[in-house]
C-alpha positions as CSV (number, residue, x, y, z in Angstrom):
1,M,13.0,22.9,23.1
2,S,13.0,20.3,21.1
3,L,9.9,19.2,19.1
4,L,10.5,15.3,19.5
5,T,12.5,13.9,22.5
6,L,12.8,10.3,22.9
7,R,15.3,9.2,25.6
8,N,16.3,5.4,26.8
9,L,12.8,4.5,24.7
10,S,12.7,0.3,24.7
11,V,10.2,-2.1,23.1
12,R,9.9,-5.4,24.0
13,F,7.2,-7.8,23.1
14,G,6.2,-10.7,25.5
15,S,7.2,-9.9,29.2
16,P,9.2,-7.1,31.0
17,S,12.1,-9.4,30.7
18,A,11.9,-10.2,26.9
19,T,14.7,-9.2,24.8
20,P,13.9,-6.0,23.4
21,V,13.5,-4.9,19.8
22,V,14.5,-1.4,20.5
23,E,16.7,-0.6,23.2
24,G,17.9,2.2,24.6
25,M,16.6,4.7,21.8
26,D,17.5,8.4,22.1
27,L,16.7,10.6,19.7
28,T,15.9,14.3,19.5
29,L,13.8,16.3,16.5
30,D,13.5,20.2,16.0
31,A,10.3,22.1,14.3
32,G,11.2,22.0,10.6
33,E,13.9,19.1,10.6
34,I,14.5,16.5,8.1
35,L,15.8,13.3,10.2
36,G,16.8,10.2,8.0
37,I,16.6,7.0,9.6
38,V,18.5,4.0,8.3
39,G,19.7,0.8,8.8
40,E,19.2,-3.0,8.0
41,S,15.5,-4.7,7.6
42,G,14.7,-5.4,11.4
43,S,16.8,-2.8,13.2
44,G,13.9,-1.5,14.9
45,K,13.2,1.7,12.8
46,S,9.6,1.5,12.0
47,V,8.7,-0.3,15.3
48,T,10.4,3.0,17.1
49,M,7.9,4.8,15.4
50,M,4.9,3.1,15.8
51,A,6.2,3.3,19.7
52,L,5.5,6.8,19.4
53,M,2.2,6.6,17.8
54,G,1.0,4.3,20.0
55,L,0.4,1.3,17.8
56,I,2.3,-1.0,19.8
57,D,-0.1,-3.5,21.0
58,S,-0.2,-6.1,23.6
59,P,1.8,-8.5,24.3
60,G,4.1,-5.4,23.2
61,I,5.6,-3.7,26.1
62,V,7.0,0.0,25.4
63,T,9.3,2.2,28.3
64,A,11.6,5.2,27.9
65,D,12.5,7.5,30.3
66,A,11.1,10.4,28.4
67,M,8.9,10.3,24.6
68,Q,8.0,14.2,24.5
69,F,6.0,15.4,21.7
70,A,5.8,19.3,22.3
71,E,4.7,19.8,25.9
72,H,2.9,16.3,25.6
73,D,4.0,13.5,27.8
74,M,3.0,10.7,25.0
75,L,3.8,8.1,27.1
76,N,1.6,8.8,29.9
77,L,-1.0,10.9,28.0
78,P,-4.5,9.3,28.0
79,A,-5.3,7.3,25.4
80,R,-8.5,10.1,24.5
81,A,-5.8,12.9,24.8
82,R,-3.3,11.3,22.5
83,R,-6.1,9.9,19.9
84,Q,-6.4,13.9,19.5
85,I,-3.0,14.4,18.7
86,I,-2.3,11.2,16.5
87,G,-3.3,11.7,12.8
88,K,-3.3,15.6,13.6
89,D,-0.8,16.7,15.1
90,I,1.9,13.8,14.5
91,A,0.8,11.7,11.1
92,M,2.5,8.8,9.3
93,I,3.1,7.5,5.9
94,F,2.9,3.7,6.1
95,Q,5.1,1.3,3.8
96,D,2.3,-0.2,1.5
97,P,-0.2,2.1,0.4
98,M,-2.6,-0.5,-1.4
99,T,-2.9,-1.9,3.0
100,S,-2.5,1.5,3.8
101,L,-6.4,2.2,2.3
102,N,-9.3,0.3,3.3
103,P,-10.4,-1.0,0.3
104,S,-14.1,-1.1,1.2
105,Y,-14.4,2.6,1.6
106,T,-14.0,4.8,-1.2
107,V,-11.0,7.1,-1.5
108,G,-13.3,10.4,-0.3
109,Y,-14.9,8.4,2.3
110,Q,-11.6,7.9,3.7
111,L,-10.2,11.3,3.6
112,I,-13.0,13.2,4.3
113,E,-13.4,11.1,7.9
114,V,-10.0,12.5,8.9
115,L,-11.4,15.7,8.1
116,K,-14.5,15.3,10.3
117,Q,-12.7,13.5,13.0
118,H,-9.8,16.4,13.8
119,Q,-11.4,19.6,12.5
120,G,-14.8,18.7,12.4
121,L,-15.4,19.3,9.0
122,K,-18.9,18.0,7.4
123,G,-20.9,18.1,4.1
124,A,-20.1,20.4,1.4
125,A,-17.3,21.8,3.7
126,A,-15.7,18.3,4.1
127,R,-16.1,17.5,0.3
128,Q,-14.4,21.1,-0.9
129,R,-11.2,20.4,1.2
130,A,-10.4,16.6,0.2
131,I,-10.8,17.6,-3.5
132,E,-8.1,20.6,-2.5
133,L,-5.7,17.8,-0.3
134,L,-6.0,15.9,-3.6
135,E,-4.8,18.7,-6.0
136,L,-2.1,19.7,-3.9
137,V,-0.4,15.9,-4.1
138,E,-0.8,16.3,-7.7
139,I,-3.8,13.9,-8.3
140,P,-5.4,14.9,-11.5
141,G,-9.2,15.0,-12.0
142,A,-9.2,15.3,-7.9
143,A,-13.0,15.6,-8.1
144,Q,-13.8,12.5,-9.8
145,R,-11.2,10.6,-7.9
146,L,-13.2,11.0,-4.4
147,D,-15.7,8.6,-5.5
148,A,-12.7,5.8,-6.6
149,Y,-12.2,2.8,-4.5
150,P,-8.8,1.9,-3.7
151,H,-8.3,-0.8,-6.1
152,Q,-9.0,1.3,-8.8
153,L,-5.8,3.5,-8.5
154,S,-2.2,2.9,-9.3
155,G,0.2,2.4,-6.4
156,G,1.8,5.6,-7.2
157,M,-1.8,7.2,-7.0
158,S,-2.6,5.4,-3.6
159,Q,0.5,6.8,-2.1
160,R,-0.7,10.2,-3.5
161,V,-4.0,9.7,-1.3
162,V,-2.2,8.1,1.6
163,I,0.0,11.0,1.6
164,A,-2.8,13.6,1.3
165,M,-4.6,11.7,4.5
166,A,-1.5,12.5,6.2
167,I,-1.3,16.0,5.9
168,A,-5.1,17.0,6.1
169,C,-4.8,18.6,9.5
170,E,-1.4,20.1,8.5
171,P,0.8,17.9,11.1
172,R,3.8,19.5,12.9
173,L,5.3,16.2,12.5
174,L,5.6,13.9,9.8
175,I,6.8,9.9,9.8
176,A,7.4,8.4,6.0
177,D,8.5,4.9,6.7
178,E,9.7,4.0,3.6
179,P,6.7,5.8,1.5
180,T,8.3,4.3,-1.9
181,T,9.1,0.6,-1.5
182,A,6.2,-0.3,-3.9
183,L,6.8,2.0,-6.8
184,D,8.9,2.2,-10.0
185,V,11.4,4.4,-10.0
186,T,10.3,7.4,-11.6
187,I,7.0,7.1,-9.7
188,Q,9.5,7.3,-6.2
189,A,11.3,10.1,-7.3
190,Q,7.6,12.4,-8.0
191,I,7.0,11.1,-4.5
192,M,10.4,12.3,-2.5
193,Q,10.3,15.5,-4.3
194,L,6.3,15.4,-3.3
195,L,7.1,15.2,0.2
196,L,10.2,17.7,0.2
197,R,8.0,20.1,-1.0
198,L,5.0,19.7,0.8
199,Q,7.8,19.5,4.3
200,Q,9.3,23.1,2.8
201,E,5.8,24.6,2.1
202,R,4.3,23.7,5.6
203,N,8.1,23.9,7.3
204,M,7.1,20.5,9.0
205,A,9.4,18.7,10.9
206,L,10.0,15.0,8.8
207,I,11.2,11.8,9.8
208,M,11.9,9.6,6.5
209,I,12.5,6.1,7.3
210,T,14.6,4.9,4.3
211,H,17.0,1.9,3.2
212,D,18.0,4.4,0.3
213,L,21.1,6.3,1.3
214,A,21.5,8.5,-1.8
215,V,17.6,9.7,-0.5
216,V,19.0,10.8,3.0
217,A,22.2,12.6,1.8
218,E,19.6,14.8,-0.8
219,M,16.8,15.5,1.4
220,A,17.7,14.7,5.2
221,Q,19.8,17.0,7.4
222,R,20.6,14.6,10.2
223,V,20.5,10.9,10.2
224,C,20.1,8.4,13.0
225,V,21.8,4.9,11.9
226,M,20.0,1.8,13.6
227,Y,21.5,-1.7,14.0
228,A,19.6,-4.5,16.1
229,G,17.6,-2.0,17.6
230,Q,19.9,0.6,19.0
231,A,20.5,3.4,17.5
232,V,24.5,3.3,16.9
233,E,25.4,6.7,15.4
234,V,23.8,10.1,14.6
235,G,25.1,13.1,13.1
236,S,24.8,15.6,10.7
237,V,24.7,15.6,6.4
238,P,26.9,15.5,5.0
239,E,29.6,14.8,7.5
240,I,28.0,11.6,8.7
241,F,28.7,10.3,4.8
242,Q,32.0,11.7,4.9
243,H,33.3,10.3,7.8
244,P,31.4,8.1,9.7
245,V,33.1,7.3,13.4
246,H,30.9,4.2,13.6
247,P,31.9,0.9,11.4
248,Y,28.3,-0.2,11.1
249,T,27.9,3.3,9.3
250,E,31.5,2.7,7.4
251,A,30.0,-0.9,6.1
252,L,26.8,0.5,5.1
253,L,28.6,3.3,3.0
254,K,30.8,1.2,1.3
255,A,28.1,-1.3,0.0
256,I,26.5,1.6,-2.0
257,P,27.8,0.1,-5.9
258,E,29.1,3.4,-6.5
259,H,31.9,3.1,-4.1
260,S,33.2,-0.3,-5.4
261,L,33.6,1.1,-9.3
262,G,36.5,-0.8,-10.7
263,A,36.5,-3.4,-8.2
264,E,35.4,-7.3,-8.7
265,R,33.0,-7.5,-5.8
266,L,31.0,-5.2,-3.7
267,S,32.0,-4.4,-0.6
268,T,30.1,-6.4,2.2
269,L,29.7,-7.0,6.0
270,P,30.4,-10.8,7.0
271,G,27.9,-12.5,9.2
272,I,24.1,-11.5,10.2
273,V,22.2,-9.2,12.2
274,P,22.4,-11.1,15.9
275,G,18.9,-12.7,16.6
276,R,16.9,-12.1,20.0
277,Y,18.4,-15.8,21.7
278,D,22.0,-15.2,20.1
279,R,23.0,-11.6,21.1
280,P,26.4,-10.9,22.2
281,R,27.0,-9.7,25.7
282,G,29.0,-6.7,24.5
283,C,28.9,-4.7,21.4
284,L,25.9,-6.1,19.3
285,L,28.2,-5.5,16.2
286,T,31.3,-7.5,17.8
287,P,31.0,-10.6,15.9
288,R,30.9,-8.4,12.2
289,C,33.3,-5.7,13.3
290,P,37.1,-5.8,12.1
291,Y,38.3,-3.3,14.5
292,R,36.7,-5.2,17.4
293,Q,38.8,-5.6,20.5
294,E,38.5,-7.6,23.9
295,R,36.6,-4.6,25.5
296,C,34.1,-5.1,22.7
297,Q,33.2,-8.6,23.6
298,D,33.0,-7.7,27.6
299,S,30.8,-4.5,27.6
300,R,28.0,-2.9,25.5
301,P,28.8,0.6,24.8
302,L,26.2,3.6,25.4
303,L,25.0,6.4,23.1
304,Q,27.5,9.2,24.1
305,A,27.8,12.5,22.2
306,H,30.8,12.8,19.6
307,T,32.5,15.6,17.7
308,T,30.6,14.6,14.5
309,G,27.4,14.2,17.0
310,A,26.6,10.5,19.0
311,V,27.9,7.3,18.4
312,R,27.5,3.7,20.4
313,C,31.3,2.6,20.1
314,H,33.8,2.0,22.5
315,F,36.3,3.0,19.9
316,P,34.8,5.3,17.2
317,L,36.8,4.9,14.2
318,T,38.6,8.6,14.5
319,E,40.0,7.0,17.4
320,A,40.4,3.3,16.5
321,P,44.2,1.8,16.5
322,A,46.1,1.6,13.5
């Protein structure tokens, strides 16, 4: 049994008839597995995970045929029961560490609050555990850092604190939403290695949301490619990098600078992602797809099993006409 199952997940803002920002999302994740989610900004990567975390507030509307975590039905779980799971069994690292921490409280207060809420630790025991967590994420002078405020920490140090808070209760699933966005290159590499080490030591399932395909190729076991709120291809690494079967996946890989060495220009995908009011009737990639056919304009494809995993395309590249 999968640790996480999402089936036909959709997220709308406004009314039930509004255009979905996430549509028909199907996803599974096994215990201890690393899954990469990639796609352009606005493709619905973060919103999908926020729906799982229960962080979509009104006027947001979340629907699904299934949203299962372990033995829990996350869609119909009472708020009190959900709060016992979120932060403990499922934890999330958000994009910007500087806005993830409350500037009014010390690092120690915020870290101890997690331990108090989910593990019942108080006093000296909670403080000692907080120090151990900061040491685990390789923060020097951990005991002194507990009394620091977020503005006294660098971006990289703040991100390590956020990671310490996320792993404090040894979650079964850790979601990392572009955890290195605001950091310089050398710190990015350190944070990614830290996450990988923690995942391996604790056998956590890890969902890595990122724009960096090189990170996915190095860390993940499977990849979910999203476009305009839909999962368009799901496959294993390295197969999906060697033999993409969806035109959008192929375009993403061709846009990597290393693939354009010697060329006058980088490979690009013409056009823009469809907005809320200009979505095509058929496949959402149709206006930009070099392989489009008449059926693509009239019929919207479903995510279906393929020899490489799953693909949302009427004519996967392995079957595309010459």
